[in-house]
All heavy atoms as a GROMACS GRO file, in nm:
protein
  518
    1MET      N    1   0.079  -0.118  -0.004
    1MET     CA    2   0.001   0.001   0.000
    1MET      C    3   0.088   0.130  -0.002
    1MET      O    4   0.049   0.224  -0.061
    1MET     CB    5  -0.091   0.000   0.123
    1MET     CG    6  -0.214  -0.091   0.105
    1MET     SD    7  -0.341  -0.063   0.233
    1MET     CE    8  -0.295  -0.193   0.348
    2LYS      N    9   0.202   0.116   0.067
    2LYS     CA   10   0.287   0.231   0.073
    2LYS      C   11   0.344   0.265  -0.065
    2LYS      O   12   0.340   0.379  -0.114
    2LYS     CB   13   0.403   0.201   0.171
    2LYS     CG   14   0.481   0.321   0.214
    2LYS     CD   15   0.582   0.282   0.322
    2LYS     CE   16   0.657   0.404   0.376
    2LYS     NZ   17   0.750   0.370   0.485
    3LYS      N   18   0.380   0.161  -0.140
    3LYS     CA   19   0.432   0.181  -0.277
    3LYS      C   20   0.323   0.236  -0.367
    3LYS      O   21   0.344   0.313  -0.457
    3LYS     CB   22   0.479   0.049  -0.335
    3LYS     CG   23   0.613   0.007  -0.286
    3LYS     CD   24   0.659  -0.123  -0.362
    3LYS     CE   25   0.796  -0.166  -0.316
    3LYS     NZ   26   0.839  -0.287  -0.390
    4ALA      N   27   0.194   0.191  -0.342
    4ALA     CA   28   0.085   0.232  -0.428
    4ALA      C   29   0.041   0.377  -0.393
    4ALA      O   30  -0.046   0.435  -0.461
    4ALA     CB   31  -0.034   0.138  -0.415
    5GLY      N   32   0.094   0.434  -0.287
    5GLY     CA   33   0.054   0.569  -0.251
    5GLY      C   34  -0.062   0.584  -0.152
    5GLY      O   35  -0.115   0.688  -0.133
    6GLY      N   36  -0.096   0.471  -0.097
    6GLY     CA   37  -0.203   0.474   0.008
    6GLY      C   38  -0.296   0.353  -0.009
    6GLY      O   39  -0.275   0.268  -0.095
    7GLY      N   40  -0.390   0.347   0.080
    7GLY     CA   41  -0.491   0.237   0.080
    7GLY      C   42  -0.579   0.238   0.207
    7GLY      O   43  -0.566   0.327   0.287
    8LYS      N   44  -0.646   0.131   0.219
    8LYS     CA   45  -0.739   0.118   0.332
    8LYS      C   46  -0.721  -0.021   0.387
    8LYS      O   47  -0.709  -0.118   0.315
    8LYS     CB   48  -0.888   0.145   0.293
    8LYS     CG   49  -0.907   0.282   0.241
    8LYS     CD   50  -1.052   0.306   0.205
    8LYS     CE   51  -1.078   0.441   0.136
    8LYS     NZ   52  -1.054   0.551   0.221
    9SER      N   53  -0.730  -0.034   0.519
    9SER     CA   54  -0.727  -0.162   0.594
    9SER      C   55  -0.841  -0.163   0.697
    9SER      O   56  -0.867  -0.061   0.761
    9SER     CB   57  -0.592  -0.178   0.661
    9SER     OG   58  -0.588  -0.294   0.743
   10SER      N   59  -0.903  -0.283   0.708
   10SER     CA   60  -1.015  -0.293   0.800
   10SER      C   61  -0.988  -0.410   0.895
   10SER      O   62  -0.940  -0.517   0.854
   10SER     CB   63  -1.146  -0.315   0.730
   10SER     OG   64  -1.178  -0.204   0.657
   11THR      N   65  -1.015  -0.394   1.022
   11THR     CA   66  -1.010  -0.502   1.120
   11THR      C   67  -1.146  -0.521   1.178
   11THR      O   68  -1.232  -0.433   1.176
   11THR     CB   69  -0.908  -0.468   1.229
   11THR    OG1   70  -0.949  -0.353   1.297
   11THR    CG2   71  -0.766  -0.455   1.177
   12PHE      N   72  -1.177  -0.630   1.235
   12PHE     CA   73  -1.303  -0.662   1.299
   12PHE      C   74  -1.285  -0.698   1.443
   12PHE      O   75  -1.208  -0.779   1.470
   12PHE     CB   76  -1.371  -0.773   1.221
   12PHE     CG   77  -1.416  -0.739   1.074
   12PHE    CD1   78  -1.321  -0.754   0.979
   12PHE    CD2   79  -1.538  -0.688   1.051
   12PHE    CE1   80  -1.349  -0.720   0.847
   12PHE    CE2   81  -1.572  -0.649   0.924
   12PHE     CZ   82  -1.476  -0.666   0.820
   13GLY      N   83  -1.364  -0.630   1.521
   13GLY     CA   84  -1.354  -0.647   1.670
   13GLY      C   85  -1.495  -0.670   1.727
   13GLY      O   86  -1.585  -0.722   1.660
   14SER      N   87  -1.522  -0.612   1.841
   14SER     CA   88  -1.646  -0.624   1.901
   14SER      C   89  -1.669  -0.501   2.001
   14SER      O   90  -1.567  -0.446   2.052
   14SER     CB   91  -1.655  -0.752   1.989
   14SER     OG   92  -1.772  -0.754   2.072
   15MET      N   93  -1.794  -0.460   2.018
   15MET     CA   94  -1.818  -0.349   2.110
   15MET      C   95  -1.784  -0.388   2.253
   15MET      O   96  -1.761  -0.301   2.336
   15MET     CB   97  -1.959  -0.309   2.100
   15MET     CG   98  -2.001  -0.233   1.978
   15MET     SD   99  -1.912  -0.077   1.957
   15MET     CE  100  -1.985   0.022   2.090
   16THR      N  101  -1.768  -0.523   2.282
   16THR     CA  102  -1.728  -0.560   2.418
   16THR      C  103  -1.584  -0.512   2.448
   16THR      O  104  -1.546  -0.508   2.564
   16THR     CB  105  -1.738  -0.715   2.441
   16THR    OG1  106  -1.649  -0.782   2.348
   16THR    CG2  107  -1.884  -0.762   2.424
   17SER      N  108  -1.509  -0.472   2.351
   17SER     CA  109  -1.377  -0.423   2.374
   17SER      C  110  -1.377  -0.286   2.436
   17SER      O  111  -1.281  -0.234   2.498
   17SER     CB  112  -1.294  -0.416   2.243
   17SER     OG  113  -1.352  -0.332   2.154
   18ILE      N  114  -1.494  -0.217   2.422
   18ILE     CA  115  -1.508  -0.080   2.474
   18ILE      C  116  -1.603  -0.085   2.594
   18ILE      O  117  -1.574  -0.020   2.700
   18ILE     CB  118  -1.568   0.014   2.368
   18ILE    CG1  119  -1.472   0.021   2.253
   18ILE    CG2  120  -1.593   0.152   2.430
   18ILE    CD1  121  -1.521   0.095   2.137
   19PHE      N  122  -1.712  -0.158   2.586
   19PHE     CA  123  -1.815  -0.166   2.695
   19PHE      C  124  -1.824  -0.316   2.737
   19PHE      O  125  -1.889  -0.394   2.671
   19PHE     CB  126  -1.947  -0.120   2.646
   19PHE     CG  127  -1.945   0.020   2.588
   19PHE    CD1  128  -1.959   0.040   2.448
   19PHE    CD2  129  -1.931   0.125   2.670
   19PHE    CE1  130  -1.959   0.164   2.396
   19PHE    CE2  131  -1.927   0.251   2.610
   19PHE     CZ  132  -1.943   0.273   2.479
   20ALA      N  133  -1.752  -0.349   2.842
   20ALA     CA  134  -1.753  -0.494   2.888
   20ALA      C  135  -1.896  -0.534   2.937
   20ALA      O  136  -1.973  -0.446   2.979
   20ALA     CB  137  -1.660  -0.506   3.000
   21ALA      N  138  -1.930  -0.654   2.912
   21ALA     CA  139  -2.058  -0.705   2.952
   21ALA      C  140  -2.042  -0.842   3.029
   21ALA      O  141  -1.928  -0.892   3.024
   21ALA     CB  142  -2.145  -0.735   2.831
   22GLU      N  143  -2.136  -0.878   3.104
   22GLU     CA  144  -2.134  -0.997   3.179
   22GLU      C  145  -2.101  -1.117   3.085
   22GLU      O  146  -2.156  -1.133   2.973
   22GLU     CB  147  -2.268  -1.026   3.249
   22GLU     CG  148  -2.267  -1.150   3.337
   22GLU     CD  149  -2.403  -1.167   3.405
   22GLU    OE1  150  -2.491  -1.084   3.391
   22GLU    OE2  151  -2.420  -1.270   3.472
   23ASN      N  152  -2.012  -1.203   3.130
   23ASN     CA  153  -1.968  -1.320   3.056
   23ASN      C  154  -1.909  -1.287   2.916
   23ASN      O  155  -1.921  -1.362   2.828
   23ASN     CB  156  -2.085  -1.422   3.039
   23ASN     CG  157  -2.132  -1.469   3.166
   23ASN    OD1  158  -2.052  -1.498   3.256
   23ASN    ND2  159  -2.261  -1.482   3.185
   24SER      N  160  -1.847  -1.168   2.903
   24SER     CA  161  -1.786  -1.134   2.776
   24SER      C  162  -1.639  -1.172   2.776
   24SER      O  163  -1.552  -1.083   2.778
   24SER     CB  164  -1.807  -0.986   2.748
   24SER     OG  165  -1.755  -0.906   2.847
   25TRP      N  166  -1.606  -1.296   2.781
   25TRP     CA  167  -1.462  -1.338   2.790
   25TRP      C  168  -1.370  -1.291   2.685
   25TRP      O  169  -1.253  -1.272   2.707
   25TRP     CB  170  -1.456  -1.487   2.808
   25TRP     CG  171  -1.514  -1.563   2.692
   25TRP    CD1  172  -1.639  -1.612   2.672
   25TRP    CD2  173  -1.442  -1.602   2.570
   25TRP    NE1  174  -1.657  -1.666   2.553
   25TRP    CE2  175  -1.545  -1.662   2.486
   25TRP    CE3  176  -1.316  -1.579   2.524
   25TRP    CZ2  177  -1.504  -1.709   2.362
   25TRP    CZ3  178  -1.285  -1.627   2.395
   25TRP    CH2  179  -1.383  -1.692   2.316
   26PRO      N  180  -1.416  -1.269   2.562
   26PRO     CA  181  -1.320  -1.220   2.460
   26PRO      C  182  -1.278  -1.073   2.470
   26PRO      O  183  -1.213  -1.018   2.383
   26PRO     CB  184  -1.384  -1.253   2.333
   26PRO     CG  185  -1.529  -1.248   2.356
   26PRO     CD  186  -1.542  -1.287   2.503
   27THR      N  187  -1.326  -1.003   2.574
   27THR     CA  188  -1.299  -0.856   2.589
   27THR      C  189  -1.155  -0.827   2.570
   27THR      O  190  -1.116  -0.730   2.496
   27THR     CB  191  -1.354  -0.804   2.720
   27THR    OG1  192  -1.498  -0.835   2.724
   27THR    CG2  193  -1.333  -0.656   2.737
   28GLY      N  194  -1.063  -0.893   2.634
   28GLY     CA  195  -0.917  -0.862   2.622
   28GLY      C  196  -0.871  -0.878   2.485
   28GLY      O  197  -0.785  -0.802   2.436
   29GLN      N  198  -0.907  -0.986   2.418
   29GLN     CA  199  -0.866  -1.013   2.280
   29GLN      C  200  -0.915  -0.902   2.189
   29GLN      O  201  -0.843  -0.851   2.104
   29GLN     CB  202  -0.916  -1.150   2.232
   29GLN     CG  203  -0.867  -1.263   2.313
   29GLN     CD  204  -0.938  -1.387   2.291
   29GLN    OE1  205  -1.037  -1.390   2.212
   29GLN    NE2  206  -0.896  -1.499   2.349
   30GLN      N  207  -1.040  -0.863   2.200
   30GLN     CA  208  -1.102  -0.766   2.118
   30GLN      C  209  -1.034  -0.627   2.144
   30GLN      O  210  -1.012  -0.547   2.057
   30GLN     CB  211  -1.248  -0.757   2.137
   30GLN     CG  212  -1.322  -0.886   2.097
   30GLN     CD  213  -1.295  -0.932   1.956
   30GLN    OE1  214  -1.283  -0.844   1.868
   30GLN    NE2  215  -1.290  -1.059   1.936
   31GLY      N  216  -1.001  -0.602   2.278
   31GLY     CA  217  -0.928  -0.479   2.308
   31GLY      C  218  -0.797  -0.465   2.239
   31GLY      O  219  -0.751  -0.362   2.194
   32GLY      N  220  -0.729  -0.584   2.222
   32GLY     CA  221  -0.603  -0.589   2.156
   32GLY      C  222  -0.617  -0.551   2.009
   32GLY      O  223  -0.533  -0.478   1.948
   33ILE      N  224  -0.730  -0.596   1.948
   33ILE     CA  225  -0.749  -0.560   1.808
   33ILE      C  226  -0.776  -0.414   1.789
   33ILE      O  227  -0.723  -0.348   1.692
   33ILE     CB  228  -0.871  -0.642   1.751
   33ILE    CG1  229  -0.832  -0.791   1.740
   33ILE    CG2  230  -0.924  -0.589   1.619
   33ILE    CD1  231  -0.952  -0.886   1.714
   34VAL      N  232  -0.849  -0.354   1.882
   34VAL     CA  233  -0.875  -0.211   1.873
   34VAL      C  234  -0.744  -0.131   1.898
   34VAL      O  235  -0.716  -0.044   1.824
   34VAL     CB  236  -0.982  -0.168   1.980
   34VAL    CG1  237  -0.997  -0.017   1.983
   34VAL    CG2  238  -1.116  -0.229   1.946
   35ALA      N  239  -0.664  -0.175   1.992
   35ALA     CA  240  -0.536  -0.106   2.016
   35ALA      C  241  -0.442  -0.114   1.899
   35ALA      O  242  -0.379  -0.019   1.859
   35ALA     CB  243  -0.476  -0.163   2.147
   36MET      N  244  -0.440  -0.237   1.839
   36MET     CA  245  -0.352  -0.255   1.721
   36MET      C  246  -0.398  -0.166   1.602
   36MET      O  247  -0.319  -0.105   1.530
   36MET     CB  248  -0.356  -0.404   1.679
   36MET     CG  249  -0.280  -0.433   1.548
   36MET     SD  250  -0.302  -0.597   1.486
   36MET     CE  251  -0.467  -0.588   1.420
   37SER      N  252  -0.536  -0.160   1.587
   37SER     CA  253  -0.587  -0.076   1.477
   37SER      C  254  -0.554   0.070   1.494
   37SER      O  255  -0.524   0.140   1.399
   37SER     CB  256  -0.739  -0.098   1.473
   37SER     OG  257  -0.773  -0.226   1.447
   38ARG      N  258  -0.562   0.113   1.623
   38ARG     CA  259  -0.530   0.258   1.652
   38ARG      C  260  -0.383   0.283   1.624
   38ARG      O  261  -0.351   0.386   1.561
   38ARG     CB  262  -0.565   0.291   1.797
   38ARG     CG  263  -0.706   0.302   1.823
   38ARG     CD  264  -0.727   0.336   1.973
   38ARG     NE  265  -0.870   0.352   1.999
   38ARG     CZ  266  -0.930   0.356   2.125
   38ARG    NH1  267  -0.844   0.340   2.230
   38ARG    NH2  268  -1.053   0.371   2.140
   39ALA      N  269  -0.299   0.194   1.661
   39ALA     CA  270  -0.153   0.207   1.640
   39ALA      C  271  -0.120   0.208   1.495
   39ALA      O  272  -0.043   0.292   1.445
   39ALA     CB  273  -0.075   0.096   1.710
   40MET      N  274  -0.183   0.119   1.413
   40MET     CA  275  -0.160   0.116   1.274
   40MET      C  276  -0.215   0.244   1.206
   40MET      O  277  -0.147   0.303   1.120
   40MET     CB  278  -0.231  -0.008   1.208
   40MET     CG  279  -0.166  -0.137   1.244
   40MET     SD  280  -0.226  -0.291   1.173
   40MET     CE  281  -0.391  -0.258   1.123
   41ALA      N  282  -0.324   0.295   1.252
   41ALA     CA  283  -0.385   0.412   1.195
   41ALA      C  284  -0.293   0.532   1.218
   41ALA      O  285  -0.264   0.615   1.125
   41ALA     CB  286  -0.523   0.445   1.256
   42VAL      N  287  -0.245   0.543   1.332
   42VAL     CA  288  -0.141   0.654   1.365
   42VAL      C  289  -0.017   0.640   1.286
   42VAL      O  290   0.039   0.730   1.229
   42VAL     CB  291  -0.120   0.669   1.514
   42VAL    CG1  292  -0.009   0.763   1.548
   42VAL    CG2  293  -0.249   0.709   1.589
   43GLY      N  294   0.037   0.517   1.289
   43GLY     CA  295   0.166   0.490   1.224
   43GLY      C  296   0.162   0.502   1.074
   43GLY      O  297   0.270   0.536   1.010
   44TRP      N  298   0.058   0.469   1.011
   44TRP     CA  299   0.043   0.474   0.864
   44TRP      C  300  -0.023   0.597   0.812
   44TRP      O  301  -0.036   0.606   0.682
   44TRP     CB  302  -0.027   0.350   0.815
   44TRP     CG  303   0.055   0.217   0.844
   44TRP    CD1  304   0.182   0.207   0.874
   44TRP    CD2  305   0.003   0.087   0.842
   44TRP    NE1  306   0.213   0.070   0.885
   44TRP    CE2  307   0.104  -0.005   0.873
   44TRP    CE3  308  -0.130   0.035   0.819
   44TRP    CZ2  309   0.088  -0.141   0.874
   44TRP    CZ3  310  -0.146  -0.103   0.823
   44TRP    CH2  311  -0.041  -0.187   0.852
   45ALA      N  312  -0.071   0.682   0.890
   45ALA     CA  313  -0.143   0.800   0.839
   45ALA      C  314  -0.063   0.888   0.744
   45ALA      O  315  -0.103   0.935   0.641
   45ALA     CB  316  -0.188   0.889   0.960
   46THR      N  317   0.069   0.901   0.779
   46THR     CA  318   0.152   0.982   0.691
   46THR      C  319   0.181   0.912   0.555
   46THR      O  320   0.225   0.983   0.464
   46THR     CB  321   0.289   1.006   0.759
   46THR    OG1  322   0.353   0.885   0.796
   46THR    CG2  323   0.273   1.090   0.884
   47ASP      N  324   0.154   0.782   0.551
   47ASP     CA  325   0.167   0.711   0.420
   47ASP      C  326   0.035   0.700   0.344
   47ASP      O  327   0.022   0.627   0.243
   47ASP     CB  328   0.221   0.566   0.445
   47ASP     CG  329   0.359   0.572   0.506
   47ASP    OD1  330   0.445   0.651   0.458
   47ASP    OD2  331   0.385   0.492   0.601
   48ASN      N  332  -0.066   0.782   0.387
   48ASN     CA  333  -0.202   0.785   0.325
   48ASN      C  334  -0.272   0.646   0.330
   48ASN      O  335  -0.334   0.606   0.238
   48ASN     CB  336  -0.187   0.834   0.180
   48ASN     CG  337  -0.325   0.879   0.130
   48ASN    OD1  338  -0.402   0.926   0.199
   48ASN    ND2  339  -0.342   0.861   0.000
   49ILE      N  340  -0.246   0.572   0.440
   49ILE     CA  341  -0.311   0.444   0.464
   49ILE      C  342  -0.412   0.464   0.576
   49ILE      O  343  -0.372   0.504   0.688
   49ILE     CB  344  -0.211   0.336   0.493
   49ILE    CG1  345  -0.110   0.321   0.375
   49ILE    CG2  346  -0.282   0.206   0.525
   49ILE    CD1  347   0.001   0.226   0.407
   50GLN      N  348  -0.535   0.437   0.547
   50GLN     CA  349  -0.640   0.456   0.643
   50GLN      C  350  -0.679   0.316   0.706
   50GLN      O  351  -0.695   0.218   0.635
   50GLN     CB  352  -0.769   0.511   0.568
   50GLN     CG  353  -0.886   0.531   0.666
   50GLN     CD  354  -1.006   0.585   0.585
   50GLN    OE1  355  -1.020   0.567   0.469
   50GLN    NE2  356  -1.096   0.648   0.658
   51VAL      N  357  -0.688   0.318   0.839
   51VAL     CA  358  -0.716   0.192   0.906
   51VAL      C  359  -0.845   0.211   0.989
   51VAL      O  360  -0.860   0.310   1.061
   51VAL     CB  361  -0.605   0.153   1.003
   51VAL    CG1  362  -0.638   0.026   1.077
   51VAL    CG2  363  -0.473   0.136   0.927
   52ASN      N  364  -0.946   0.122   0.972
   52ASN     CA  365  -1.065   0.129   1.047
   52ASN      C  366  -1.094  -0.003   1.120
   52ASN      O  367  -1.055  -0.104   1.073
   52ASN     CB  368  -1.193   0.150   0.946
   52ASN     CG  369  -1.183   0.283   0.890
   52ASN    OD1  370  -1.190   0.390   0.951
   52ASN    ND2  371  -1.166   0.289   0.755
   53ALA      N  372  -1.150   0.010   1.240
   53ALA     CA  373  -1.196  -0.104   1.317
   53ALA      C  374  -1.348  -0.109   1.312
   53ALA      O  375  -1.412  -0.015   1.348
   53ALA     CB  376  -1.143  -0.099   1.459
   54ILE      N  377  -1.401  -0.221   1.272
   54ILE     CA  378  -1.548  -0.241   1.266
   54ILE      C  379  -1.583  -0.317   1.392
   54ILE      O  380  -1.538  -0.426   1.420
   54ILE     CB  381  -1.585  -0.320   1.138
   54ILE    CG1  382  -1.548  -0.237   1.019
   54ILE    CG2  383  -1.737  -0.346   1.138
   54ILE    CD1  384  -1.550  -0.312   0.891
   55LEU      N  385  -1.672  -0.257   1.472
   55LEU     CA  386  -1.705  -0.313   1.602
   55LEU      C  387  -1.853  -0.332   1.615
   55LEU      O  388  -1.930  -0.253   1.663
   55LEU     CB  389  -1.660  -0.225   1.713
   55LEU     CG  390  -1.515  -0.180   1.715
   55LEU    CD1  391  -1.485  -0.084   1.820
   55LEU    CD2  392  -1.422  -0.304   1.725
   56PRO      N  393  -1.902  -0.448   1.571
   56PRO     CA  394  -2.052  -0.476   1.580
   56PRO      C  395  -2.086  -0.488   1.725
   56PRO      O  396  -2.007  -0.528   1.814
   56PRO     CB  397  -2.072  -0.614   1.512
   56PRO     CG  398  -1.939  -0.648   1.454
   56PRO     CD  399  -1.832  -0.562   1.508
   57GLY      N  400  -2.212  -0.446   1.753
   57GLY     CA  401  -2.267  -0.451   1.885
   57GLY      C  402  -2.339  -0.584   1.908
   57GLY      O  403  -2.336  -0.681   1.834
   58TRP      N  404  -2.409  -0.591   2.023
   58TRP     CA  405  -2.483  -0.711   2.070
   58TRP      C  406  -2.602  -0.735   1.974
   58TRP      O  407  -2.676  -0.643   1.941
   58TRP     CB  408  -2.529  -0.692   2.211
   58TRP     CG  409  -2.592  -0.817   2.265
   58TRP    CD1  410  -2.723  -0.844   2.275
   58TRP    CD2  411  -2.524  -0.937   2.317
   58TRP    NE1  412  -2.745  -0.963   2.332
   58TRP    CE2  413  -2.628  -1.023   2.358
   58TRP    CE3  414  -2.393  -0.963   2.332
   58TRP    CZ2  415  -2.592  -1.145   2.413
   58TRP    CZ3  416  -2.362  -1.088   2.389
   58TRP    CH2  417  -2.461  -1.176   2.428
   59ILE      N  418  -2.626  -0.863   1.936
   59ILE     CA  419  -2.738  -0.897   1.853
   59ILE      C  420  -2.820  -0.999   1.937
   59ILE      O  421  -2.775  -1.103   1.973
   59ILE     CB  422  -2.700  -0.953   1.722
   59ILE    CG1  423  -2.612  -0.848   1.644
   59ILE    CG2  424  -2.816  -0.998   1.641
   59ILE    CD1  425  -2.544  -0.895   1.517
   60ASP      N  426  -2.948  -0.960   1.964
   60ASP     CA  427  -3.036  -1.056   2.034
   60ASP      C  428  -3.080  -1.167   1.942
   60ASP      O  429  -3.144  -1.143   1.844
   60ASP     CB  430  -3.154  -0.980   2.099
   60ASP     CG  431  -3.116  -0.890   2.206
   60ASP    OD1  432  -3.026  -0.931   2.289
   60ASP    OD2  433  -3.176  -0.784   2.223
   61THR      N  434  -3.053  -1.291   1.975
   61THR     CA  435  -3.096  -1.406   1.901
   61THR      C  436  -3.140  -1.516   1.998
   61THR      O  437  -3.120  -1.504   2.118
   61THR     CB  438  -2.983  -1.462   1.812
   61THR    OG1  439  -2.878  -1.511   1.896
   61THR    CG2  440  -2.925  -1.355   1.718
   62ASP      N  441  -3.187  -1.620   1.950
   62ASP     CA  442  -3.220  -1.737   2.033
   62ASP      C  443  -3.094  -1.790   2.101
   62ASP      O  444  -3.102  -1.826   2.218
   62ASP     CB  445  -3.271  -1.856   1.952
   62ASP     CG  446  -3.418  -1.824   1.895
   62ASP    OD1  447  -3.488  -1.738   1.945
   62ASP    OD2  448  -3.459  -1.890   1.800
   63MET      N  449  -2.982  -1.786   2.038
   63MET     CA  450  -2.855  -1.832   2.099
   63MET      C  451  -2.805  -1.741   2.212
   63MET      O  452  -2.758  -1.790   2.313
   63MET     CB  453  -2.749  -1.847   1.996
   63MET     CG  454  -2.619  -1.901   2.047
   63MET     SD  455  -2.487  -1.903   1.927
   63MET     CE  456  -2.531  -2.047   1.835
   64THR      N  457  -2.824  -1.611   2.202
   64THR     CA  458  -2.782  -1.522   2.309
   64THR      C  459  -2.881  -1.505   2.419
   64THR      O  460  -2.841  -1.448   2.515
   64THR     CB  461  -2.747  -1.387   2.248
   64THR    OG1  462  -2.863  -1.327   2.192
   64THR    CG2  463  -2.638  -1.395   2.142
   65GLY      N  464  -2.996  -1.562   2.400
   65GLY     CA  465  -3.093  -1.549   2.510
   65GLY      C  466  -3.156  -1.417   2.532
   65GLY      O  467  -3.204  -1.380   2.634
   66GLY      N  468  -3.157  -1.334   2.431
   66GLY     CA  469  -3.208  -1.202   2.436
   66GLY      C  470  -3.360  -1.201   2.417
   66GLY      O  471  -3.426  -1.301   2.411
   67PRO      N  472  -3.424  -1.090   2.400
   67PRO     CA  473  -3.568  -1.076   2.382
   67PRO      C  474  -3.619  -1.158   2.266
   67PRO      O  475  -3.727  -1.206   2.271
   67PRO     CB  476  -3.583  -0.926   2.351
   67PRO     CG  477  -3.474  -0.857   2.412
   67PRO     CD  478  -3.351  -0.955   2.404
   68ALA      N  479  -3.542  -1.182   2.161
   68ALA     CA  480  -3.585  -1.263   2.046
   68ALA      C  481  -3.613  -1.403   2.095
   68ALA      O  482  -3.714  -1.465   2.041
   68ALA     CB  483  -3.478  -1.267   1.938
   69SER      N  484  -3.547  -1.456   2.192
   69SER     CA  485  -3.571  -1.596   2.238
   69SER      C  486  -3.694  -1.601   2.323
   69SER      O  487  -3.758  -1.700   2.335
   69SER     CB  488  -3.452  -1.644   2.308
   69SER     OG  489  -3.434  -1.574   2.435
   70SER      N  490  -3.732  -1.487   2.388
   70SER     CA  491  -3.854  -1.494   2.478
   70SER      C  492  -3.985  -1.475   2.393
   70SER      O  493  -4.088  -1.491   2.447
   70SER     CB  494  -3.841  -1.383   2.583
   70SER     OG  495  -3.837  -1.255   2.519
   71SER      N  496  -3.969  -1.441   2.266
   71SER     CA  497  -4.088  -1.424   2.181
   71SER      C  498  -4.159  -1.555   2.151
   71SER      O  499  -4.262  -1.558   2.088
   71SER     CB  500  -4.052  -1.348   2.058
   71SER     OG  501  -3.965  -1.425   1.976
   72LYS      N  502  -4.099  -1.666   2.184
   72LYS     CA  503  -4.160  -1.796   2.151
   72LYS      C  504  -4.274  -1.833   2.255
   72LYS      O  505  -4.334  -1.938   2.237
   72LYS     CB  506  -4.055  -1.902   2.149
   72LYS     CG  507  -3.957  -1.891   2.034
   72LYS     CD  508  -3.859  -2.006   2.033
   72LYS     CE  509  -3.765  -1.992   1.915
   72LYS     NZ  510  -3.672  -2.104   1.908
   73ASP      N  511  -4.280  -1.757   2.363
   73ASP     CA  512  -4.384  -1.790   2.465
   73ASP      C  513  -4.520  -1.801   2.414
   73ASP      O  514  -4.569  -1.736   2.337
   73ASP     CB  515  -4.375  -1.696   2.577
   73ASP     CG  516  -4.243  -1.699   2.649
   73ASP    OD1  517  -4.164  -1.790   2.627
   73ASP    OD2  518  -4.208  -1.603   2.718
   0.00000   0.00000   0.00000
């Protein structure tokens, strides 16, 4: 990307890296992804390389036991 004059890089993490939740064991791992993305963004900014971290939030499903699972009553 540096030779090409710039580019874009995306990483994928989780909102639990910012807002911890009960039983959110991957929080530390996701926090590392966010920290790495920030470091890359700062380090590569002068080379016209943009780095973004995509952090999806919680999704209620039958598997997560959220409101979607209680709708079967």
